[in-house]
C-alpha positions in Angstrom: 86.1 105.5 159.3 83.2 107.0 157.3 85.1 110.3 157.1 88.2 108.5 155.6 86.0 106.6 153.2 84.4 109.9 152.1 87.8 111.5 151.6 89.1 108.6 149.6 86.0 108.6 147.3 86.2 112.4 146.9 89.9 112.1 146.0 89.2 109.4 143.4 86.4 111.5 141.9 88.7 114.6 141.6 91.5 112.6 140.0 89.0 111.1 137.5 87.7 114.5 136.6 91.2 115.9 136.2 92.2 112.9 134.1 89.1 113.2 131.9 89.7 116.9 131.2 93.4 116.4 130.4 92.6 113.5 128.1 90.5 115.8 125.9 93.5 118.1 125.6 91.5 121.1 126.8 91.0 122.2 123.2 89.0 121.4 120.2 90.0 119.1 117.4 90.0 120.0 113.7 86.8 117.9 113.2 85.0 119.8 115.9 85.9 123.2 114.4 85.1 122.4 110.8 82.1 124.5 109.8 78.9 122.5 109.2 76.4 123.4 106.6 72.7 122.5 105.9 72.3 122.4 102.2 68.5 122.2 102.6 68.4 125.7 104.1 70.8 127.3 101.5 69.7 129.3 98.5 70.8 128.3 95.0 73.2 131.3 95.1 74.8 130.1 98.3 75.3 126.6 97.0 77.0 127.9 93.8 79.2 130.1 96.0 80.3 127.1 98.0 81.4 125.4 94.7 83.2 128.6 93.6 84.9 128.9 97.0 86.1 125.3 96.6 87.7 126.3 93.3 85.2 124.9 90.8 85.7 126.7 87.4 82.3 128.3 87.5 81.6 131.5 85.6 78.8 133.7 84.4 76.5 132.9 87.3 73.0 134.1 87.0 70.7 134.2 90.0 67.2 134.2 88.6 64.4 136.3 89.7 60.7 135.9 88.9 61.2 138.4 86.1 64.4 136.8 84.6 63.3 133.1 84.9 62.5 132.1 81.3 60.7 129.0 82.6 58.4 131.3 84.7 58.5 128.9 87.6 60.4 130.8 90.2 58.2 131.5 93.2 55.2 129.9 91.6 53.2 127.3 93.7 55.0 124.0 94.0 58.0 125.3 92.1 61.5 126.3 93.0 62.1 129.2 95.5 65.5 130.0 94.2 67.5 129.1 91.1 71.0 129.8 89.8 72.5 128.9 86.5 76.2 128.8 85.7 78.7 127.9 83.1 81.7 125.7 83.6 84.9 127.2 82.2 86.3 123.8 81.1 83.7 123.5 78.3 83.4 125.3 75.0 80.4 123.3 74.0 77.0 124.9 73.9 74.6 123.8 76.6 72.9 120.5 75.6 69.8 121.1 77.7 67.9 124.0 79.3 69.9 124.1 82.5 72.1 126.8 81.1 71.8 129.4 78.3 75.4 129.7 77.1 78.2 127.1 77.3 77.8 123.9 79.3 77.5 124.2 83.0 74.6 123.6 85.3 71.8 124.9 87.5 70.7 124.6 91.0 67.0 124.7 92.0 65.9 124.9 95.6 62.4 124.1 96.6 60.2 124.7 99.7 60.0 120.9 100.3 61.3 117.6 99.0 57.9 116.7 97.4 58.1 119.6 95.1 61.7 118.9 94.2 60.9 115.2 93.5 58.0 116.3 91.3 60.4 118.6 89.3 63.0 115.7 89.1 60.3 113.3 87.8 59.3 115.8 85.2 62.9 116.6 84.0 64.3 113.1 84.1 62.5 111.6 81.1 63.3 114.7 79.0 67.0 114.3 79.7 67.0 110.7 78.3 67.0 112.4 74.8 70.7 113.0 73.9 69.8 116.5 72.7 68.8 117.4 76.3 71.3 115.2 78.2 71.9 116.2 81.8 73.3 114.6 84.9 70.7 115.0 87.6 71.3 115.0 91.4 68.5 115.3 93.9 68.8 115.7 97.7 65.7 116.5 99.7 64.6 120.0 98.4 67.7 120.7 96.3 68.0 119.7 92.6 71.4 120.0 90.9 71.4 119.7 87.1 74.8 119.4 85.3 74.8 119.8 81.5 75.4 116.6 79.5 78.1 118.3 77.4 80.4 118.0 80.4 82.3 114.7 80.7 81.2 112.1 83.2 84.4 112.8 85.3 83.5 116.5 85.3 80.0 115.8 86.4 81.2 113.4 89.1 83.2 116.3 90.6 80.0 118.3 91.1 78.3 115.2 92.4 81.1 114.7 95.0 80.9 118.3 96.1 77.1 118.1 96.3 77.4 114.9 98.5 79.8 116.8 100.8 77.1 119.4 101.3 74.5 116.7 102.0 76.8 115.4 104.7 77.0 118.9 106.3 80.5 119.5 105.0 81.9 122.1 102.7 83.2 120.6 99.4 86.9 119.7 99.2 89.1 122.0 97.2 88.6 121.4 93.5 91.2 119.5 91.6 91.1 119.0 87.8 92.5 115.4 88.4 90.1 114.5 91.2 87.1 112.3 90.4 
């Protein structure tokens, strides 16, 4: 009797295991294979590259070094550890603020920690309230994205959406001129 009961329990367990394995399909789903990113561990150059790979009209990217950073902040204590500036091909307007040096675009500043990034945000934010230095500002942990105010609100929102995707661990969706 005990032997029959053990055999029945063993059979039920084997069937349950087989059913569980076949329900998963034995493979991986698209969501499981989608690459995950950690924007807080990316350099400014890598973040710009993700925007470019998604089709954003970014050109004239400059990855700054301690020697080429006109602000002389790169690598200094409590300042950004990497910075890239870029132009947006949709704009012919000169840059409104100091984020870029040519036509309107943006910059990405990556800091060692979120406290340093917040301090930089707190410094820049009041300056951008002046129309002459207008910028759209997006801060996430140790990453500070600045989009020039010469771009339209819809254009800036496209960068914001892509940045939020990175914050969620996802690569940005493919760029579309009509997407908001």
